[in-house]
Each structure stands twice: as C-alpha cells, then as structure tokens.
MITI-516891 format. One line per field, with one value per residue (C-alpha): x negated, y negated, z; residue in one letter. Coordinates in nm, 2 decimals. Last residue first. Example, Ala and Ser with C-alpha at 12.3 -4.5 7.8 and 13.67 -1.06 7.14 Angstrom:
<atoms>
x: -1.37;-1.23
y: 0.11;0.45
z: 0.71;0.78
residuo: S;A
</atoms>
This chain:
<atoms>
x: 3.03;3.28;3.17;3.18;3.04;2.87;2.77;2.52;2.51;2.27;2.34;2.02;1.93;2.28;2.38;2.75;2.94;2.68;2.39;2.61;2.91;3.16;2.95;2.91;2.55;2.43;2.21;2.26;2.46;2.54;2.77;2.79;3.06;2.99;3.16;2.82;2.73;2.52;2.31;2.22;2.01;1.87;1.51;1.31;1.56;1.51;1.27;1.31;1.07;0.99;0.89;0.66;0.86;0.82;0.83;1.18;1.31;1.21;1.47;1.77;2.01;2.09;2.34;2.71;3.00;2.83;3.05;3.07;3.11;2.96;2.94;2.63;2.67;2.57;2.24;2.10;2.17;2.06;2.31;2.35;2.64;2.56;2.59;2.61;2.60;2.57;2.33;2.51;2.55;2.54;2.19;2.06;2.12;2.21;2.14;2.10;2.28;2.20;2.48;2.51;2.59;2.32;2.55;2.41;2.49;2.27;2.21;1.96;1.82;1.72;1.58;1.64;1.85;1.81;2.00;1.87;2.13;2.10;2.08;1.84;1.84;1.57;1.50;1.38;1.46;1.31;0.96;0.73;0.58;0.31;0.22;0.00;0.11;0.26;0.29;0.53;0.73;0.89;1.13;1.12;1.41;1.28;1.43;1.28;1.47;1.47;1.32;1.30;1.05;1.22;1.06;1.36;1.45;1.75;2.04;1.84;1.75;1.54;1.17;1.13;0.91;0.98;1.14;1.11;1.33;1.39;1.53;1.34;1.50;1.63;1.99;1.90;1.57;1.63;1.36;1.41;1.18;0.84;0.63;0.68;0.64;0.82;1.13;1.15;1.44;1.41;1.51;1.81;1.67;1.53;1.71;1.51;1.48;1.11;1.07;1.04;1.34;1.59;1.47;1.51;1.87;1.95;1.79;2.00;2.32;2.25;2.56;2.55;2.33;2.32;2.01;1.64;1.46;1.09;0.87;0.83;0.49;0.50;0.67;0.58;0.77;0.62;0.34;0.35;0.04;0.07;-0.06;-0.27;-0.05;0.01;-0.02;0.19;0.02;0.22;0.08;0.35;0.60;0.90;0.67;0.55;0.87;0.70;0.47;0.44;0.42;0.46;0.36;0.46;0.26;0.40;0.24;0.29;0.13;0.17;0.00;-0.04;-0.38;-0.31;0.01;0.03;0.37;0.46;0.69;0.73;0.86;0.91;0.87;0.96;0.78;0.66;1.02;1.29;1.36;1.65;1.96;2.17;2.16;2.33;2.25;1.87;1.60;1.27;0.94;0.81;0.43;0.41;0.04;-0.26;-0.56;-0.74;-0.97;-0.68;-0.54;-0.82;-0.88;-1.08;-1.10;-1.44;-1.64;-1.92;-1.98;-1.63;-1.47;-1.10;-0.87;-0.60;-0.48;-0.23;-0.07;-0.07;0.13;0.41;0.61;0.82;1.09;1.42;1.65;1.72;1.34;1.29;1.53;1.33;0.98;0.77;0.54;0.34;0.20;-0.04;-0.08;-0.37;-0.62;-0.54;-0.74;-0.73;-0.78;-0.57;-0.31;-0.50;-0.27;-0.17;0.11;0.36;0.51;0.75;0.88;1.15;1.09;1.25;1.53;1.39;1.36;1.26;1.15;0.96;0.80;0.74;0.40;0.21;0.01;-0.36;-0.61;-0.81;-1.03;-1.14;-1.00;-1.10;-0.87;-0.66;-0.73;-0.41;-0.29;0.02;0.35;0.49;0.71;0.78;0.81;1.08;1.25;1.01;0.81;0.47;0.25;-0.02;-0.32;-0.64;-0.95;-1.01;-0.86;-0.58;-0.29;-0.02;0.10;0.41;0.69;0.99;1.34;1.62;1.97;2.30;2.15;2.05;2.41;2.49;2.66;2.63;2.84;2.67;2.51;2.18;2.10;1.74;1.55;1.21;0.97;0.67;0.40;0.17;-0.11;-0.35;-0.64;-0.47;-0.09;0.07;0.19;0.52;0.35;0.43;0.55;0.23;0.34;0.31;0.39;0.69;0.82;1.17;1.32;1.67;1.75;2.11;2.21;2.44;2.21;2.21;2.35;2.10;2.20;1.91;1.82;1.56;1.46;1.18;1.10;1.04;0.82;0.84;1.02;0.94;1.06;0.77;0.71;0.95;1.21;1.38;1.67;1.57;1.51;1.35;1.36;1.55;1.44;1.53;1.27;1.47;1.83;1.79;1.52;1.72;2.00;2.35;2.65;2.80;3.04;3.37;3.32;3.62;3.50;3.76;3.50;3.45;3.17;2.86;2.65;2.28;2.04;1.70;1.64;1.91;2.08;2.40;2.55;2.86;3.09;3.31;3.13;2.81;2.65;2.31;2.23;1.89;1.88;1.59;1.76;1.50;1.49;1.56;1.75;1.61;1.77;1.87;2.21;2.42;2.21;2.31;2.43;2.14;2.17;2.54;2.53;2.28;2.51;2.60;2.85;3.11;3.34;3.39;3.62;3.70;3.46;3.47;3.49;3.45;3.59;3.42;3.10;2.75;2.55;2.17;1.97;1.62;1.30;1.02;0.76;0.42;0.16;0.38;0.30;0.12;0.26;0.19;-0.12;-0.31;-0.05;-0.11;-0.15;0.08;-0.12;-0.20;-0.16;-0.10;0.26;0.41;0.41;0.51;0.87;0.98;1.25;1.16;1.12;1.41;1.38;1.44;1.07;0.98;0.83;1.07;1.38;1.65;1.75;1.77;2.05;2.28;2.03;1.99;2.36;2.45;2.22;1.90;1.58;1.33;1.16;0.90;0.91;0.70;0.76;0.51;0.38;0.32;0.31;0.26;0.11
y: -0.34;-0.35;-0.05;0.05;0.39;0.55;0.92;1.07;1.42;1.71;2.05;2.15;2.37;2.36;2.67;2.57;2.71;2.95;2.71;2.47;2.23;2.10;2.14;1.77;1.79;1.46;1.17;0.82;0.51;0.18;-0.12;-0.35;-0.61;-0.96;-1.15;-1.27;-0.91;-0.66;-0.40;-0.04;0.21;0.55;0.67;0.95;1.11;1.48;1.73;2.09;2.22;2.48;2.46;2.41;2.54;2.92;2.88;2.74;2.41;2.21;2.41;2.28;2.46;2.20;2.39;2.35;2.11;1.82;1.59;1.24;0.96;1.15;0.91;0.85;0.67;0.31;0.13;-0.15;-0.49;-0.69;-0.51;-0.17;0.06;0.42;0.60;0.94;1.13;1.51;1.79;2.10;2.05;2.27;2.42;2.10;1.81;1.45;1.19;0.82;0.48;0.22;-0.03;-0.40;-0.70;-0.97;-1.26;-1.30;-0.94;-0.63;-0.33;-0.07;0.23;0.55;0.86;1.14;1.25;1.62;1.89;2.16;2.09;1.71;1.46;1.16;0.79;0.61;0.27;-0.08;-0.43;-0.79;-0.69;-0.99;-1.16;-1.41;-1.67;-1.97;-2.29;-2.46;-2.16;-1.96;-1.65;-1.36;-1.15;-0.78;-0.54;-0.18;0.16;0.51;0.78;1.16;1.48;1.76;1.92;2.12;2.03;1.96;2.32;2.54;2.34;2.23;1.89;1.68;1.61;1.37;1.33;1.01;0.87;0.49;0.19;-0.17;-0.51;-0.84;-1.11;-1.47;-1.36;-1.16;-1.06;-0.70;-0.44;-0.11;0.17;0.16;0.47;0.76;1.06;1.27;1.43;1.73;1.96;2.33;2.59;2.82;3.17;3.32;3.62;3.95;4.09;4.13;3.76;3.59;3.68;3.82;3.57;3.28;3.40;3.42;3.08;2.94;3.09;2.94;3.01;2.90;2.85;2.51;2.31;2.27;1.94;1.92;1.78;1.40;1.22;0.97;0.70;0.57;0.26;-0.06;-0.31;-0.57;-0.65;-0.98;-1.00;-1.28;-1.50;-1.41;-1.74;-1.86;-2.09;-2.09;-2.34;-2.44;-2.47;-2.25;-2.01;-2.30;-2.26;-1.95;-2.17;-1.89;-1.51;-1.37;-1.02;-0.80;-0.49;-0.20;-0.04;0.27;0.54;0.91;1.18;1.13;0.97;0.60;0.56;0.18;0.09;-0.21;-0.51;-0.80;-1.16;-1.43;-1.79;-2.11;-2.45;-2.36;-2.34;-2.22;-1.90;-1.73;-1.64;-1.93;-1.79;-1.48;-1.11;-1.13;-0.92;-0.82;-0.70;-0.35;-0.32;0.05;0.09;-0.11;0.10;0.12;-0.10;-0.28;-0.34;-0.36;-0.58;-0.42;-0.07;0.09;0.39;0.16;0.32;0.45;0.11;0.15;-0.12;-0.37;-0.66;-0.88;-1.19;-1.13;-1.44;-1.41;-1.61;-1.43;-1.64;-1.50;-1.72;-1.49;-1.42;-1.80;-1.80;-1.55;-1.68;-1.37;-1.26;-0.94;-0.72;-0.42;-0.16;0.08;0.24;0.61;0.90;1.21;1.15;1.14;0.88;0.70;0.58;0.23;0.18;-0.09;-0.41;-0.63;-0.97;-1.19;-1.55;-1.89;-1.84;-1.51;-1.17;-0.81;-0.51;-0.19;-0.01;0.36;0.41;0.15;0.34;0.38;0.40;0.40;0.60;0.30;-0.03;-0.25;-0.54;-0.65;-0.98;-1.19;-1.41;-1.60;-1.44;-1.56;-1.87;-1.96;-1.60;-1.56;-1.23;-0.96;-0.98;-0.81;-0.82;-0.64;-0.68;-0.76;-0.57;-0.36;-0.02;-0.18;0.02;-0.17;-0.39;-0.58;-0.53;-0.75;-0.71;-0.96;-0.80;-0.81;-0.69;-0.37;-0.25;-0.09;-0.40;-0.59;-0.91;-1.23;-1.30;-1.25;-0.96;-0.90;-0.58;-0.52;-0.24;-0.17;-0.06;0.22;0.32;0.60;0.67;0.90;0.95;1.14;1.46;1.46;1.65;1.47;1.14;1.12;0.96;0.61;0.59;0.37;0.28;0.12;-0.21;-0.38;-0.74;-0.86;-1.22;-1.42;-1.72;-1.75;-1.42;-1.22;-0.86;-0.61;-0.29;-0.01;0.28;0.53;0.71;0.68;0.89;0.76;0.96;1.29;1.44;1.33;1.61;1.46;1.75;1.64;1.86;1.87;1.50;1.45;1.17;0.95;0.62;0.25;0.20;0.05;0.15;0.46;0.59;0.49;0.72;0.58;0.71;0.48;0.19;0.16;0.45;0.41;0.41;0.16;-0.11;-0.09;0.14;0.10;0.40;0.48;0.75;0.90;0.92;0.71;0.38;0.27;-0.06;-0.15;-0.41;-0.66;-0.70;-0.82;-0.48;-0.29;0.08;0.22;0.59;0.80;1.11;1.37;1.59;1.58;1.75;1.63;1.44;1.48;1.62;1.38;1.09;1.16;1.51;1.59;1.26;1.29;1.65;1.58;1.33;0.96;0.85;1.03;0.77;0.56;0.29;0.09;0.26;0.04;0.33;0.67;0.93;1.21;1.15;1.25;1.16;1.18;1.34;1.20;1.35;1.11;1.06;1.07;1.25;1.38;1.71;1.67;1.72;1.93;1.84;1.52;1.25;0.88;0.78;1.05;1.33;1.37;1.67;1.52;1.46;1.67;1.51;1.82;1.80;2.14;2.37;2.30;2.66;2.78;2.86;3.19;3.26;3.63;3.75;4.04;4.00;3.74;3.71;3.38;3.26;3.17;2.93;2.71;2.68;2.64;2.34;2.27;2.09;2.03;1.73;1.68;1.34;1.03;0.81;0.86;1.21;1.55;1.82;2.19;2.38
z: 0.99;0.70;0.50;0.13;0.05;-0.25;-0.25;-0.48;-0.63;-0.62;-0.77;-0.95;-1.24;-1.39;-1.56;-1.56;-1.28;-1.13;-1.15;-0.96;-0.96;-0.71;-0.40;-0.35;-0.22;-0.09;-0.18;-0.06;-0.14;0.04;0.00;0.30;0.39;0.51;0.23;0.11;0.03;0.22;0.04;0.12;-0.09;-0.03;-0.10;-0.25;-0.19;-0.19;-0.35;-0.23;0.03;-0.09;-0.36;-0.66;-0.95;-0.92;-0.54;-0.51;-0.39;-0.70;-0.90;-0.70;-0.47;-0.19;0.03;-0.03;0.02;0.19;0.40;0.26;0.52;0.81;1.11;1.33;1.66;1.71;1.65;1.85;2.02;1.72;1.50;1.35;1.25;1.15;0.82;0.67;0.33;0.37;0.30;0.43;0.80;1.11;1.08;0.93;0.70;0.73;0.47;0.53;0.55;0.82;0.86;0.91;1.13;1.17;1.08;0.73;0.65;0.70;0.47;0.60;0.41;0.58;0.41;0.66;0.96;1.07;1.25;1.49;1.77;1.79;1.51;1.51;1.48;1.67;1.82;1.77;1.89;1.86;1.77;1.72;1.42;1.34;1.08;1.15;0.97;1.28;1.51;1.30;1.39;1.20;1.41;1.35;1.38;1.35;1.28;1.34;1.16;1.22;1.09;1.34;1.58;1.86;2.19;2.41;2.45;2.46;2.32;2.02;2.17;1.94;1.92;1.62;1.32;1.13;0.82;0.82;0.90;0.81;0.93;0.91;1.12;1.09;1.06;0.75;0.58;0.45;0.40;0.21;0.34;0.51;0.46;0.70;0.46;0.21;0.38;0.15;0.21;0.32;0.07;0.12;0.10;-0.22;-0.36;-0.37;-0.73;-0.72;-0.65;-0.99;-1.20;-0.96;-0.69;-0.94;-1.01;-0.64;-0.57;-0.85;-0.70;-0.36;-0.15;0.22;0.52;0.67;0.59;0.70;0.70;0.60;0.88;0.94;0.95;1.23;1.44;1.78;1.90;1.78;1.83;1.56;1.34;1.16;0.80;0.67;0.44;0.08;-0.10;-0.40;-0.65;-0.97;-1.22;-1.48;-1.20;-1.10;-0.92;-0.71;-0.50;-0.35;-0.15;0.11;0.12;0.47;0.58;0.87;0.96;1.17;1.48;1.69;1.47;1.40;1.20;0.82;0.84;0.76;0.96;0.93;0.79;0.58;0.60;0.36;0.38;0.12;0.21;0.02;0.03;0.38;0.49;0.24;0.42;0.24;0.45;0.32;-0.03;0.10;0.17;0.16;0.00;0.15;0.00;0.10;0.10;0.03;0.09;0.21;0.30;0.63;0.83;1.00;0.65;0.40;0.10;-0.04;0.08;0.16;0.05;-0.06;-0.40;-0.44;-0.39;-0.34;-0.47;-0.37;-0.58;-0.41;-0.57;-0.95;-1.05;-1.31;-1.56;-1.82;-1.99;-2.12;-1.91;-1.62;-1.60;-1.56;-1.27;-1.07;-1.14;-1.08;-0.79;-0.82;-0.54;-0.58;-0.31;-0.26;-0.50;-0.46;-0.60;-0.82;-1.19;-1.51;-1.42;-1.15;-0.87;-0.77;-0.52;-0.63;-0.51;-0.72;-0.62;-0.77;-0.68;-0.60;-0.34;-0.21;-0.38;-0.33;-0.53;-0.47;-0.77;-0.69;-0.84;-1.03;-1.29;-1.36;-1.64;-1.40;-1.17;-0.96;-1.09;-1.39;-1.33;-1.62;-1.79;-1.82;-2.10;-2.00;-2.11;-2.44;-2.44;-2.80;-2.90;-2.63;-2.55;-2.66;-2.34;-2.29;-2.00;-2.21;-1.99;-2.18;-2.10;-1.79;-1.69;-1.48;-1.64;-1.45;-1.74;-1.62;-1.88;-1.97;-2.12;-2.13;-2.11;-2.29;-2.62;-2.45;-2.40;-2.06;-1.91;-1.58;-1.55;-1.46;-1.80;-1.96;-1.73;-1.63;-1.73;-1.59;-1.69;-1.46;-1.69;-1.78;-2.02;-2.09;-2.32;-2.40;-2.37;-2.09;-2.23;-2.43;-2.72;-3.04;-2.88;-2.67;-2.35;-2.19;-1.82;-1.72;-1.37;-1.36;-1.27;-1.29;-1.20;-1.22;-1.24;-1.01;-0.98;-0.60;-0.47;-0.69;-0.77;-0.73;-0.90;-0.85;-1.07;-0.97;-1.30;-1.67;-1.90;-2.26;-2.53;-2.69;-3.02;-3.24;-3.50;-3.75;-3.73;-3.40;-3.30;-2.93;-2.91;-2.57;-2.32;-2.55;-2.71;-2.68;-2.41;-2.12;-2.20;-2.41;-2.17;-1.85;-1.97;-1.98;-1.77;-1.87;-1.82;-1.63;-1.39;-1.16;-0.79;-0.66;-0.65;-1.02;-1.14;-1.36;-1.44;-1.45;-1.57;-1.49;-1.20;-1.03;-1.12;-0.96;-1.07;-0.86;-1.01;-0.83;-0.50;-0.66;-0.64;-0.63;-0.60;-0.67;-0.54;-0.64;-0.79;-0.68;-0.89;-1.26;-1.53;-1.86;-2.14;-2.50;-2.40;-2.60;-2.48;-2.11;-2.02;-1.79;-1.60;-1.56;-1.46;-1.19;-1.02;-1.04;-0.78;-0.56;-0.40;-0.09;0.04;0.35;0.60;0.91;1.14;0.98;1.21;1.41;1.60;1.53;1.84;1.85;2.12;2.15;2.29;2.29;2.02;2.19;1.99;1.72;1.54;1.21;0.87;0.56;0.36;0.31;0.39;0.42;0.05;-0.08;-0.23;-0.60;-0.82;-1.16;-1.27;-1.55;-1.89;-2.08;-1.96;-1.86;-2.01;-2.36;-2.47;-2.25;-1.89;-1.72;-1.74;-1.76;-1.44;-1.41;-1.63;-1.63;-1.99;-2.16;-2.39;-2.11;-1.96;-2.27;-2.35;-1.98;-1.97;-1.79;-1.87;-1.59;-1.44;-1.16;-1.02;-0.96;-0.67;-0.39;-0.43;-0.30;-0.56;-0.50;-0.79
residuo: P;N;V;H;M;V;Y;T;G;W;N;A;F;W;G;G;T;A;F;S;F;T;G;P;I;W;E;T;A;A;W;V;S;G;D;P;L;A;V;A;A;S;Y;D;G;W;R;E;P;P;G;G;Y;P;E;Y;G;T;F;G;D;A;P;A;G;G;A;G;A;I;H;T;A;G;V;G;S;L;D;I;R;A;Y;A;A;S;P;Y;Y;H;H;G;S;V;S;F;T;V;I;G;Q;G;D;A;N;V;G;I;S;P;F;L;A;N;D;N;N;K;A;S;I;Y;G;Q;N;T;M;E;A;G;F;T;S;E;D;W;T;P;H;V;I;F;W;A;I;G;A;R;T;T;Q;T;S;R;G;N;D;T;R;M;V;T;N;V;G;S;W;L;H;G;D;A;Y;V;V;Q;N;M;R;D;D;N;T;E;I;T;P;E;P;Y;P;V;G;N;N;Y;A;A;G;F;A;D;G;L;P;T;P;G;A;K;Q;D;A;P;P;P;Q;G;Y;V;E;S;D;V;I;S;Y;D;E;L;H;V;A;P;T;A;T;A;L;S;S;T;N;T;M;A;W;A;A;V;R;N;D;T;T;G;D;F;D;L;A;S;L;F;Y;E;T;G;N;N;S;T;D;W;S;G;T;T;P;S;T;A;P;Q;V;S;Y;I;Y;G;G;E;L;S;P;S;W;E;G;S;S;T;D;Y;N;S;H;L;V;Y;Q;M;K;F;I;G;N;A;L;A;D;K;D;L;A;Y;V;Q;A;G;N;F;G;N;N;F;I;P;F;E;N;T;S;V;Y;F;G;Y;Q;D;A;G;I;L;P;Q;D;G;F;C;P;C;G;T;D;S;Y;A;T;R;A;A;P;P;S;A;A;S;N;S;S;R;D;H;A;A;G;G;N;N;T;T;D;I;A;Y;F;W;W;D;S;R;T;T;R;P;N;T;G;K;S;V;A;I;L;V;A;S;G;G;P;Q;A;F;A;G;T;A;P;D;T;N;I;E;L;V;T;F;Y;W;H;G;N;G;P;D;W;Y;C;K;P;D;S;L;F;Q;G;F;P;S;G;D;S;S;T;R;T;I;A;V;D;N;T;F;F;S;N;L;S;K;P;G;R;V;M;N;G;S;T;D;Y;I;A;F;A;D;N;V;P;E;L;V;Y;T;G;N;T;C;L;G;Q;D;P;P;E;I;S;Y;A;N;G;N;D;A;S;R;T;D;M;L;N;V;G;A;F;S;G;T;L;G;P;T;G;N;K;I;Q;G;T;H;G;P;I;A;R;P;A;A;Y;G;T;D;V;N;P;T;P;R;N;V;E;Q;S;P;A;F;E;N;P;G;A;I;S;T;A;G;A;F;A;V;S;S;V;V;A;A;T;A;L;V;V;L;L;L;G;L;K;R;F;R;M
</atoms>
C-alpha cells in the first residue's frame, strides 16, 4: 500500500543480527518476525494531494546556480543517523524513514531530535549526551522489547519531533506526536487516543534525563468527553478541565505538530486526521503560557478548531472556501524581534494549494493579546487571515538521484523482483505546505517545496522539485491586520537536479540562510544552503556532499516505494549573535545494508553559518 501523509512514518526493524539469519529466496520476506511495527499508519492522503502531482500552470523556467566553496560556513558535522535511532535502548528500537529534523540550539549546545531519537552536541560536533530514544525520554518505555516475556513488548507510537530554545527565558521546548498503542500487539489502541507531548527543560542546559524536564500532554483525540490534558508536574496546579470536541471520524490525532513562540506564548499547530477512518479535519492551534511551562504549570487556550461537516460538505471555519492546513507559527531570533504590539502578537503563515496543483497566494495570520496567556483567564484572538498574492508554487514531483551502489535494492530485487536488482529509488518531496516560519527584522520568512521547470541542457520544460521562498511584511491599519509581499523567488538546481525541503533561519538584522537537500543526476542526496536577505537569495553551496544514493526500505516496491521517504522537514535557527545553525538530511555513504544489515542509510548534516 502506498502511503502519502503529513507527518506519520512507516517503521521497520533492522540489524545485522536479524538480517543475517534470514535467507533471500523468492517472495520470502527478508525481514525477521518483528521487522515491522504493527501500528502502521492508515492510508490517508495529504490534505492537498490526492495522487501523484500535477504539472504547473505557470511556474517559470529557472536555472539555479550551485557554486563551489562554502562562504560563511564556520563549522559542520554529521549528526544523528539511522544507526543511532536503531541502536537506541540497547537495540529495542525501530529503523525509521524519514528522520524529521528538529534541531534547536542556544549557541553552546545543539539539541538534534529526529524520528525517533535525539542527541546533544557541543558546537564542535562532539556528542556530549545521547543518542537517546524519544520513547525512553517522553513515555519512559521502549518502542519494542524483543526479549519481553510478559506479553506486552510494545511502547507508544511517537513521531514528528520539534524543539525550540527560547532567547528570553533560556529554556528548551521539545514536542512529539503520540498515538496510543496496544502494548500486547503494537497496533493503535482501541477506542483510540492521541496527544502532542511537550517537554520543557527545568534549567537552561539540555539533558537527556527525564528528571531534568517538565512533561505535559495536549489531548488531540477529539472524540467527545473530557480531554486529558495531563501534567504530572504540579498536583496543586492541574490543567484546567477541557471538554474535547466531537469531530468527524474521530478518535483523531494531531499530525506533524508545528511550533512557534513570542514573548508570552508557546504555540502548537497540528493537522487533524482520524486514526481509524479516512478523512481530514483541518488545522488545530493551541496557545500555551510559555513561562508557566518552564515552571511546571500547564496553561493552555484552544485557539483554532477546524472540522469538516459531512452532512453539509463544508469546512468550518474555511479559508477562501477551502480547508485550513499546516498553519505554521513563527519563532524569532532575539527578544527584540518579538512583536509586543496589540498586547503581544504571534504571526503564522499557511499555503493555499487546496487541490494539489498550483496556487499563487499565501495566507498570513496574526494572533493578538498573547500577554493574556500569563493571566488566569487567557483570551488570545486569532485575527482574520490576510491573503497575499505570491509567485506560483505547486505540488512537486519526486526527486531523482545520481546513480550508484544500492545494496538494499539489490537484496530486495533478489527476494522480490525475480532476482533483478531495483534501480535507485526516487526521493519523496511530499507537498507544498508552508515550512518553518521566522519573524525577524519585521518580516515573516518561509518557503515551500514546489514543482519547477528547469534547464536540462536540451529543453526548458524539464519538471523538477525546487523551492519557492517568501518574505511577507505584516501590516496594521489601526486594529485591522493585513500583509504584503516584500520579496519572493525560487531556488532550483539546473541540469536535472533538485532542491527540496527548505528551512530558513534569519537573524535580527534580516540576514540568514536557507538550508535544504540537493539531489539529482549529478548529486547523491547532499546538504546545501544559500544566503538570503531582503534583496533575495544567493547561489547554492554544498555543505555536505552525499556519499551514495539513498537506499532505504521505503524506496522499494515491497515496502511502499518508490519514491523513498525524505525529510519531512529541515531546520534552521538564528541566534542572538547573528549566526545561523541548520540541519538537513543527506546520505553520508559510510554505512549501508552491505556493511551492517541496515535497512536505510540516511544521515543528518549540521552546519553553522555566518550569513
């Protein structure tokens, strides 16, 4: 079954011990008895994609420049990789694609979470703590206990990590999606339950021990009744009672939690999907008292509740007559970058490609009165959105990659394809939802994956994956919110190459970088960046050159591919000193199925740039 999704992932077990004990013969599985996690995701489309991708209506040809050298790059290192995730908890973990990058940093420590592990590095790239699994950290269990004799070997399903370091209070905020599982079978538990788990550091240095963090949960099940917004931190200050909505098709989960912050609040946005049914209910937005979280107290206001009414066939609320999805909240590089007008203002951006083709608009949002989050009666208000005309962007095609050795593809071909090796898989580019947003220098900076027509040396009509970037200026006419496009453009790679999964980090002076992956006929999947400011984007530079093709299980037909899962996002963050830290997925080429029985060969690449 082919899976298209927002944030959930397909998981598979892989170690040399498991693989070496299995013969490759005919259609016999080359996996061990616990090769796959039982709680596989249901078949659901991304909100704005049905199947495949549509050709662009009007996206212009664009020739990108990839130049030699790494200007401004002051340090870089290989981060968490597939081996780290699979080896966590003494091997009681799954191999996972994609890694879902969630880097954050205070300039002394770099915390890098991925699916489904994290590590803490110093700025020289030395791993000082970890790797530690997200299961052992957030839910105090392991993904699977292979030696379990009590009949309950399975832990909770976790995915889509994000983290944020706050330049005001110095604390770390760490989130992940949780779906409850049956401990005996690993399948999603009936009648169903889900949450966004939040960990907030008690001090200003990040650690891997649970006792150094406060833990919270936002109940995202929304099947009526009492919501369990649990907090084990303060019996004297339990979360306020909340009645969950009874949404279409629920029990549901909040897919791909997106996070942001201003002076007063910490914000979480999700996309709501039913767990056991097809469907999509739109975006949900939560506002929390940021400083209270850092002191063990859970205070939250449910700000946006979106749902689809099956009886009327309409969305409520609607966005230009369509559904609201991936409403990306902003972060800021310094305390001085926060907007304190209107009693505190947090900004958001979202895309408007409702049908998986193309569009030429983005939506800007403003949440006001955020200072009320610190009071006993929070009363933030999500202003009406402002539609901003933009360049055309649209559903990107999968990205191809440079030919090279794929030992897992060879093994899968021997087992499943009449002995014929599978070719290098294409790489999944997901869709054109809004990626990470930064509010800096009075502007909102973001980008999306997009379809492009690039020059292949013979024609200007070659369809490739590229990046559309936007710089949006919020405006106010007294109390009326609006927005306008300050600058925009594209990042692409010529000669049959692709740019994918952007993330933008911008400092308080409006200087920053875009980080992303590059892959194509001339490049193994590599880590790249380009400088950005109000005048535009510079040339692309390869910070970490890929060492081999992507050769992961999700890229091959027996496990749902091609294309192979990638991303689902990168990360970039500017610090008060003006520098930018960033991380994205690449293929290091230092390990593979041939060298250790690994069922994927992805890694992450961390870079430090003075823009």
